Biopython code that builds the backbone (N, CA, C, O; Angstrom):
import numpy as np
from Bio.PDB.StructureBuilder import StructureBuilder

atoms = [
    (1, "UNK", "N", (7.554, 24.014, -10.494)),
    (1, "UNK", "CA", (6.214, 24.064, -9.928)),
    (1, "UNK", "C", (5.519, 22.723, -10.118)),
    (1, "UNK", "O", (5.751, 22.008, -11.093)),
    (2, "UNK", "N", (4.688, 22.416, -9.185)),
    (2, "UNK", "CA", (3.923, 21.173, -9.222)),
    (2, "UNK", "C", (2.466, 21.532, -9.448)),
    (2, "UNK", "O", (1.921, 22.411, -8.781)),
    (3, "UNK", "N", (1.851, 20.855, -10.379)),
    (3, "UNK", "CA", (0.455, 21.101, -10.695)),
    (3, "UNK", "C", (-0.375, 20.048, -9.980)),
    (3, "UNK", "O", (-0.320, 18.871, -10.335)),
    (4, "UNK", "N", (-1.133, 20.452, -8.988)),
    (4, "UNK", "CA", (-1.936, 19.530, -8.192)),
    (4, "UNK", "C", (-3.408, 19.841, -8.427)),
    (4, "UNK", "O", (-3.824, 20.998, -8.363)),
    (5, "UNK", "N", (-4.168, 18.833, -8.692)),
    (5, "UNK", "CA", (-5.601, 19.022, -8.822)),
    (5, "UNK", "C", (-6.258, 18.623, -7.516)),
    (5, "UNK", "O", (-6.160, 17.474, -7.086)),
    (6, "UNK", "N", (-6.916, 19.557, -6.902)),
    (6, "UNK", "CA", (-7.655, 19.267, -5.678)),
    (6, "UNK", "C", (-8.961, 18.613, -6.102)),
    (6, "UNK", "O", (-9.761, 19.215, -6.818)),
    (7, "UNK", "N", (-9.170, 17.402, -5.666)),
    (7, "UNK", "CA", (-10.349, 16.651, -6.087)),
    (7, "UNK", "C", (-11.360, 16.674, -4.954)),
    (7, "UNK", "O", (-11.231, 15.928, -3.983)),
    (8, "UNK", "N", (-12.361, 17.524, -5.078)),
    (8, "UNK", "CA", (-13.416, 17.577, -4.075)),
    (8, "UNK", "C", (-14.717, 17.196, -4.769)),
    (8, "UNK", "O", (-15.113, 17.817, -5.755)),
    (9, "UNK", "N", (-15.373, 16.174, -4.246)),
    (9, "UNK", "CA", (-16.615, 15.741, -4.870)),
    (9, "UNK", "C", (-17.506, 15.071, -3.840)),
    (9, "UNK", "O", (-17.057, 14.668, -2.767)),
    (10, "UNK", "N", (-18.749, 14.963, -4.186)),
    (10, "UNK", "CA", (-19.698, 14.221, -3.375)),
    (10, "UNK", "C", (-19.837, 12.831, -3.970)),
    (10, "UNK", "O", (-19.485, 12.607, -5.128)),
    (11, "UNK", "N", (-20.345, 11.903, -3.184)),
    (11, "UNK", "CA", (-20.528, 10.543, -3.674)),
    (11, "UNK", "C", (-21.441, 10.546, -4.893)),
    (11, "UNK", "O", (-22.481, 11.204, -4.902)),
    (12, "UNK", "N", (-21.041, 9.802, -5.918)),
    (12, "UNK", "CA", (-21.843, 9.684, -7.121)),
    (12, "UNK", "C", (-21.665, 10.811, -8.116)),
    (12, "UNK", "O", (-22.286, 10.794, -9.179)),
    (13, "UNK", "N", (-20.827, 11.799, -7.797)),
    (13, "UNK", "CA", (-20.590, 12.930, -8.691)),
    (13, "UNK", "C", (-19.140, 12.873, -9.150)),
    (13, "UNK", "O", (-18.236, 12.706, -8.332)),
    (14, "UNK", "N", (-18.913, 13.010, -10.458)),
    (14, "UNK", "CA", (-17.553, 12.992, -10.984)),
    (14, "UNK", "C", (-16.786, 14.230, -10.534)),
    (14, "UNK", "O", (-17.370, 15.308, -10.419)),
    (15, "UNK", "N", (-15.475, 14.091, -10.277)),
    (15, "UNK", "CA", (-14.674, 15.250, -9.861)),
    (15, "UNK", "C", (-14.487, 16.234, -11.009)),
    (15, "UNK", "O", (-14.545, 15.854, -12.178)),
    (16, "UNK", "N", (-14.263, 17.495, -10.670)),
    (16, "UNK", "CA", (-14.032, 18.550, -11.654)),
    (16, "UNK", "C", (-12.531, 18.795, -11.752)),
    (16, "UNK", "O", (-11.911, 19.232, -10.782)),
    (17, "UNK", "N", (-11.942, 18.518, -12.911)),
    (17, "UNK", "CA", (-10.501, 18.680, -13.095)),
    (17, "UNK", "C", (-10.147, 19.964, -13.843)),
    (17, "UNK", "O", (-9.030, 20.083, -14.347)),
    (18, "UNK", "N", (-11.060, 20.922, -13.929)),
    (18, "UNK", "CA", (-10.802, 22.151, -14.677)),
    (18, "UNK", "C", (-9.875, 23.116, -13.958)),
    (18, "UNK", "O", (-9.188, 23.902, -14.609)),
    (19, "UNK", "N", (-9.838, 23.076, -12.628)),
    (19, "UNK", "CA", (-8.995, 23.997, -11.881)),
    (19, "UNK", "C", (-7.874, 23.229, -11.197)),
    (19, "UNK", "O", (-8.100, 22.162, -10.626)),
    (20, "UNK", "N", (-6.669, 23.774, -11.257)),
    (20, "UNK", "CA", (-5.517, 23.135, -10.624)),
    (20, "UNK", "C", (-4.998, 24.009, -9.498)),
    (20, "UNK", "O", (-5.127, 25.233, -9.528)),
    (21, "UNK", "N", (-4.420, 23.371, -8.520)),
    (21, "UNK", "CA", (-3.759, 24.065, -7.423)),
    (21, "UNK", "C", (-2.265, 23.967, -7.694)),
    (21, "UNK", "O", (-1.731, 22.862, -7.799)),
    (22, "UNK", "N", (-1.591, 25.086, -7.808)),
    (22, "UNK", "CA", (-0.172, 25.091, -8.142)),
    (22, "UNK", "C", (0.637, 25.312, -6.875)),
    (22, "UNK", "O", (0.422, 26.283, -6.149)),
    (23, "UNK", "N", (1.574, 24.396, -6.614)),
    (23, "UNK", "CA", (2.443, 24.492, -5.438)),
    (23, "UNK", "C", (3.902, 24.407, -5.891)),
    (23, "UNK", "O", (4.189, 23.976, -7.008)),
    (24, "UNK", "N", (4.806, 24.816, -5.026)),
    (24, "UNK", "CA", (6.237, 24.773, -5.337)),
    (24, "UNK", "C", (6.735, 23.329, -5.426)),
    (24, "UNK", "O", (6.128, 22.415, -4.868)),
    (25, "UNK", "N", (7.849, 23.142, -6.138)),
    (25, "UNK", "CA", (8.449, 21.812, -6.188)),
    (25, "UNK", "C", (8.912, 21.433, -4.786)),
    (25, "UNK", "O", (9.184, 22.304, -3.960)),
    (26, "UNK", "N", (8.999, 20.149, -4.525)),
    (26, "UNK", "CA", (9.330, 19.600, -3.204)),
    (26, "UNK", "C", (8.283, 19.943, -2.149)),
    (26, "UNK", "O", (8.603, 20.013, -0.962)),
    (27, "UNK", "N", (7.045, 20.156, -2.565)),
    (27, "UNK", "CA", (5.956, 20.427, -1.626)),
    (27, "UNK", "C", (5.389, 19.118, -1.100)),
    (27, "UNK", "O", (5.444, 18.081, -1.762)),
    (28, "UNK", "N", (4.848, 19.194, 0.094)),
    (28, "UNK", "CA", (4.246, 18.031, 0.733)),
    (28, "UNK", "C", (2.725, 18.183, 0.758)),
    (28, "UNK", "O", (2.185, 19.227, 0.394)),
    (29, "UNK", "N", (2.060, 17.137, 1.187)),
    (29, "UNK", "CA", (0.611, 17.198, 1.370)),
    (29, "UNK", "C", (0.270, 18.288, 2.382)),
    (29, "UNK", "O", (-0.762, 18.948, 2.256)),
    (30, "UNK", "N", (1.119, 18.481, 3.377)),
    (30, "UNK", "CA", (0.907, 19.544, 4.360)),
    (30, "UNK", "C", (0.884, 20.920, 3.686)),
    (30, "UNK", "O", (0.066, 21.767, 4.042)),
    (31, "UNK", "N", (1.774, 21.147, 2.719)),
    (31, "UNK", "CA", (1.790, 22.408, 1.974)),
    (31, "UNK", "C", (0.511, 22.581, 1.154)),
    (31, "UNK", "O", (-0.026, 23.683, 1.050)),
    (32, "UNK", "N", (0.034, 21.483, 0.578)),
    (32, "UNK", "CA", (-1.217, 21.523, -0.186)),
    (32, "UNK", "C", (-2.373, 21.899, 0.736)),
    (32, "UNK", "O", (-3.204, 22.734, 0.379)),
    (33, "UNK", "N", (-2.430, 21.290, 1.917)),
    (33, "UNK", "CA", (-3.478, 21.615, 2.898)),
    (33, "UNK", "C", (-3.428, 23.091, 3.272)),
    (33, "UNK", "O", (-4.467, 23.746, 3.355)),
    (34, "UNK", "N", (-2.218, 23.622, 3.499)),
    (34, "UNK", "CA", (-2.067, 25.035, 3.857)),
    (34, "UNK", "C", (-2.604, 25.950, 2.765)),
    (34, "UNK", "O", (-3.194, 26.990, 3.060)),
    (35, "UNK", "N", (-2.403, 25.567, 1.497)),
    (35, "UNK", "CA", (-2.895, 26.405, 0.399)),
    (35, "UNK", "C", (-4.412, 26.364, 0.282)),
    (35, "UNK", "O", (-5.027, 27.350, -0.125)),
    (36, "UNK", "N", (-5.015, 25.249, 0.630)),
    (36, "UNK", "CA", (-6.473, 25.145, 0.552)),
    (36, "UNK", "C", (-7.115, 25.929, 1.687)),
    (36, "UNK", "O", (-7.977, 26.777, 1.455)),
    (37, "UNK", "N", (-6.688, 25.639, 2.927)),
    (37, "UNK", "CA", (-7.199, 26.370, 4.096)),
    (37, "UNK", "C", (-6.259, 26.126, 5.258)),
    (37, "UNK", "O", (-5.825, 24.995, 5.478)),
    (38, "UNK", "N", (-5.941, 27.164, 6.001)),
    (38, "UNK", "CA", (-4.914, 27.048, 7.047)),
    (38, "UNK", "C", (-5.296, 26.117, 8.193)),
    (38, "UNK", "O", (-4.417, 25.662, 8.925)),
    (39, "UNK", "N", (-6.582, 25.823, 8.367)),
    (39, "UNK", "CA", (-6.988, 24.922, 9.450)),
    (39, "UNK", "C", (-7.236, 23.489, 8.973)),
    (39, "UNK", "O", (-7.605, 22.632, 9.777)),
    (40, "UNK", "N", (-7.043, 23.219, 7.703)),
    (40, "UNK", "CA", (-7.309, 21.881, 7.168)),
    (40, "UNK", "C", (-6.401, 20.831, 7.802)),
    (40, "UNK", "O", (-6.825, 19.690, 7.986)),
    (41, "UNK", "N", (-5.163, 21.189, 8.139)),
    (41, "UNK", "CA", (-4.235, 20.235, 8.763)),
    (41, "UNK", "C", (-4.762, 19.710, 10.095)),
    (41, "UNK", "O", (-4.494, 18.567, 10.466)),
    (42, "UNK", "N", (-5.501, 20.534, 10.803)),
    (42, "UNK", "CA", (-6.001, 20.151, 12.122)),
    (42, "UNK", "C", (-7.017, 19.014, 12.047)),
    (42, "UNK", "O", (-7.101, 18.198, 12.966)),
    (43, "UNK", "N", (-7.788, 18.953, 10.964)),
    (43, "UNK", "CA", (-8.794, 17.902, 10.819)),
    (43, "UNK", "C", (-8.370, 16.831, 9.810)),
    (43, "UNK", "O", (-9.164, 15.950, 9.478)),
    (44, "UNK", "N", (-7.139, 16.897, 9.324)),
    (44, "UNK", "CA", (-6.614, 15.968, 8.328)),
    (44, "UNK", "C", (-6.554, 14.546, 8.885)),
    (44, "UNK", "O", (-6.075, 14.333, 9.998)),
    (45, "UNK", "N", (-7.044, 13.568, 8.103)),
    (45, "UNK", "CA", (-6.913, 12.151, 8.456)),
    (45, "UNK", "C", (-5.857, 11.500, 7.565)),
    (45, "UNK", "O", (-4.894, 10.912, 8.057)),
    (46, "UNK", "N", (-6.048, 11.611, 6.254)),
    (46, "UNK", "CA", (-5.101, 11.074, 5.277)),
    (46, "UNK", "C", (-5.444, 11.652, 3.915)),
    (46, "UNK", "O", (-6.472, 12.309, 3.748)),
    (47, "UNK", "N", (-4.574, 11.401, 2.939)),
    (47, "UNK", "CA", (-4.837, 11.821, 1.564)),
    (47, "UNK", "C", (-4.685, 10.612, 0.655)),
    (47, "UNK", "O", (-3.848, 9.742, 0.899)),
    (48, "UNK", "N", (-5.489, 10.563, -0.381)),
    (48, "UNK", "CA", (-5.340, 9.559, -1.427)),
    (48, "UNK", "C", (-4.693, 10.259, -2.612)),
    (48, "UNK", "O", (-5.130, 11.337, -3.015)),
    (49, "UNK", "N", (-3.646, 9.645, -3.173)),
    (49, "UNK", "CA", (-2.898, 10.278, -4.257)),
    (49, "UNK", "C", (-2.858, 9.346, -5.454)),
    (49, "UNK", "O", (-2.597, 8.151, -5.316)),
    (50, "UNK", "N", (-3.121, 9.905, -6.636)),
    (50, "UNK", "CA", (-2.972, 9.238, -7.918)),
    (50, "UNK", "C", (-1.862, 9.986, -8.649)),
    (50, "UNK", "O", (-1.906, 11.214, -8.728)),
    (51, "UNK", "N", (-0.877, 9.284, -9.181)),
    (51, "UNK", "CA", (0.154, 9.970, -9.952)),
    (51, "UNK", "C", (1.544, 9.396, -9.754)),
    (51, "UNK", "O", (1.715, 8.305, -9.209)),
    (52, "UNK", "N", (2.540, 10.159, -10.211)),
    (52, "UNK", "CA", (3.929, 9.703, -10.252)),
    (52, "UNK", "C", (4.580, 9.575, -8.880)),
    (52, "UNK", "O", (5.577, 8.865, -8.747)),
    (53, "UNK", "N", (4.055, 10.228, -7.875)),
    (53, "UNK", "CA", (4.708, 10.217, -6.561)),
    (53, "UNK", "C", (4.367, 8.991, -5.721)),
    (53, "UNK", "O", (4.900, 8.826, -4.623)),
    (54, "UNK", "N", (3.487, 8.135, -6.224)),
    (54, "UNK", "CA", (3.074, 6.967, -5.442)),
    (54, "UNK", "C", (3.322, 5.672, -6.212)),
    (54, "UNK", "O", (3.398, 5.665, -7.440)),
    (55, "UNK", "N", (3.445, 4.581, -5.461)),
    (55, "UNK", "CA", (3.664, 3.264, -6.049)),
    (55, "UNK", "C", (2.348, 2.611, -6.437)),
    (55, "UNK", "O", (2.241, 2.006, -7.504)),
    (56, "UNK", "N", (1.349, 2.732, -5.576)),
    (56, "UNK", "CA", (0.032, 2.136, -5.811)),
    (56, "UNK", "C", (-0.958, 3.242, -6.140)),
    (56, "UNK", "O", (-0.830, 4.366, -5.655)),
    (57, "UNK", "N", (-1.943, 2.918, -6.964)),
    (57, "UNK", "CA", (-2.915, 3.922, -7.391)),
    (57, "UNK", "C", (-4.303, 3.498, -6.974)),
    (57, "UNK", "O", (-4.754, 2.450, -7.437)),
    (58, "UNK", "N", (-5.019, 4.229, -6.133)),
    (58, "UNK", "CA", (-4.507, 5.353, -5.342)),
    (58, "UNK", "C", (-3.723, 4.834, -4.144)),
    (58, "UNK", "O", (-3.858, 3.675, -3.751)),
    (59, "UNK", "N", (-2.912, 5.699, -3.576)),
    (59, "UNK", "CA", (-2.153, 5.347, -2.377)),
    (59, "UNK", "C", (-2.527, 6.291, -1.254)),
    (59, "UNK", "O", (-2.658, 7.499, -1.453)),
    (60, "UNK", "N", (-2.698, 5.720, -0.065)),
    (60, "UNK", "CA", (-3.029, 6.506, 1.123)),
    (60, "UNK", "C", (-1.728, 7.046, 1.718)),
    (60, "UNK", "O", (-0.802, 6.282, 1.989)),
    (61, "UNK", "N", (-1.661, 8.373, 1.920)),
    (61, "UNK", "CA", (-0.432, 9.009, 2.399)),
    (61, "UNK", "C", (-0.740, 9.980, 3.529)),
    (61, "UNK", "O", (-1.895, 10.327, 3.773)),
    (62, "UNK", "N", (0.313, 10.411, 4.211)),
    (62, "UNK", "CA", (0.190, 11.368, 5.300)),
    (62, "UNK", "C", (0.665, 12.752, 4.895)),
    (62, "UNK", "O", (0.949, 13.007, 3.724)),
    (63, "UNK", "N", (0.747, 13.639, 5.873)),
    (63, "UNK", "CA", (1.109, 15.036, 5.629)),
    (63, "UNK", "C", (2.517, 15.203, 5.073)),
    (63, "UNK", "O", (2.774, 16.178, 4.366)),
    (64, "UNK", "N", (3.436, 14.290, 5.364)),
    (64, "UNK", "CA", (4.819, 14.432, 4.936)),
    (64, "UNK", "C", (5.114, 13.946, 3.531)),
    (64, "UNK", "O", (6.252, 14.054, 3.074)),
    (65, "UNK", "N", (4.117, 13.412, 2.828)),
    (65, "UNK", "CA", (4.328, 12.869, 1.482)),
    (65, "UNK", "C", (4.668, 13.976, 0.492)),
    (65, "UNK", "O", (3.969, 14.987, 0.425)),
    (66, "UNK", "N", (5.756, 13.786, -0.286)),
    (66, "UNK", "CA", (6.130, 14.742, -1.331)),
    (66, "UNK", "C", (5.282, 14.494, -2.570)),
    (66, "UNK", "O", (5.167, 13.359, -3.031)),
    (67, "UNK", "N", (4.691, 15.550, -3.106)),
    (67, "UNK", "CA", (3.855, 15.422, -4.298)),
    (67, "UNK", "C", (4.687, 15.665, -5.549)),
    (67, "UNK", "O", (5.722, 16.329, -5.496)),
    (68, "UNK", "N", (4.231, 15.125, -6.668)),
    (68, "UNK", "CA", (4.920, 15.268, -7.948)),
    (68, "UNK", "C", (4.020, 16.009, -8.930)),
    (68, "UNK", "O", (2.835, 16.224, -8.674)),
    (69, "UNK", "N", (4.604, 16.389, -10.048)),
    (69, "UNK", "CA", (3.883, 17.108, -11.088)),
    (69, "UNK", "C", (2.675, 16.298, -11.557)),
    (69, "UNK", "O", (2.791, 15.110, -11.856)),
    (70, "UNK", "N", (1.529, 16.945, -11.616)),
    (70, "UNK", "CA", (0.264, 16.392, -12.105)),
    (70, "UNK", "C", (-0.323, 15.295, -11.220)),
    (70, "UNK", "O", (-1.144, 14.506, -11.688)),
    (71, "UNK", "N", (0.081, 15.229, -9.958)),
    (71, "UNK", "CA", (-0.575, 14.318, -9.023)),
    (71, "UNK", "C", (-2.011, 14.774, -8.788)),
    (71, "UNK", "O", (-2.311, 15.967, -8.814)),
    (72, "UNK", "N", (-2.878, 13.819, -8.563)),
    (72, "UNK", "CA", (-4.253, 14.107, -8.170)),
    (72, "UNK", "C", (-4.361, 13.737, -6.697)),
    (72, "UNK", "O", (-4.014, 12.626, -6.298)),
    (73, "UNK", "N", (-4.847, 14.679, -5.890)),
    (73, "UNK", "CA", (-4.886, 14.506, -4.443)),
    (73, "UNK", "C", (-6.323, 14.622, -3.949)),
    (73, "UNK", "O", (-7.042, 15.560, -4.290)),
    (74, "UNK", "N", (-6.723, 13.645, -3.135)),
    (74, "UNK", "CA", (-8.030, 13.680, -2.478)),
    (74, "UNK", "C", (-7.762, 13.694, -0.983)),
    (74, "UNK", "O", (-7.211, 12.733, -0.447)),
    (75, "UNK", "N", (-8.143, 14.766, -0.302)),
    (75, "UNK", "CA", (-7.877, 14.912, 1.120)),
    (75, "UNK", "C", (-9.097, 14.480, 1.914)),
    (75, "UNK", "O", (-10.215, 14.930, 1.661)),
    (76, "UNK", "N", (-8.862, 13.597, 2.882)),
    (76, "UNK", "CA", (-9.922, 13.111, 3.759)),
    (76, "UNK", "C", (-9.693, 13.726, 5.129)),
    (76, "UNK", "O", (-8.608, 13.614, 5.699)),
    (77, "UNK", "N", (-10.728, 14.380, 5.655)),
    (77, "UNK", "CA", (-10.611, 15.021, 6.969)),
    (77, "UNK", "C", (-11.678, 14.470, 7.901)),
    (77, "UNK", "O", (-12.608, 13.786, 7.473)),
    (78, "UNK", "N", (-11.526, 14.782, 9.187)),
    (78, "UNK", "CA", (-12.457, 14.303, 10.212)),
    (78, "UNK", "C", (-13.796, 14.972, 10.082)),
    (78, "UNK", "O", (-14.705, 14.690, 10.863)),
]
sb = StructureBuilder()
sb.init_structure("model")
sb.init_model(0)
sb.init_chain("A")
sb.init_seg("    ")
for serial, (resi, resn, name, xyz) in enumerate(atoms, 1):
    if name == "N":
        sb.init_residue(resn, " ", resi, " ")
    sb.init_atom(name, np.array(xyz, "f"), 0.0, 1.0, " ", f" {name:<3s}", serial, name[0])
structure = sb.get_structure()
């Protein structure tokens, strides 16, 4: 299982890391979007990821990016 923290915040407010979104191993950003809301993929622009699955911190990724254990994901939509 992969432990993903969905980081939703407003400008100037620190993110809340108390709740995690748990997804299966080998899950993609698309799978994360599906777990949050089934229509989120339709308005998806990109995701920023902090963690082991990326080279740069943060890294801008698309729906096909594989997430790793304890990645922090920020989804940007239209």
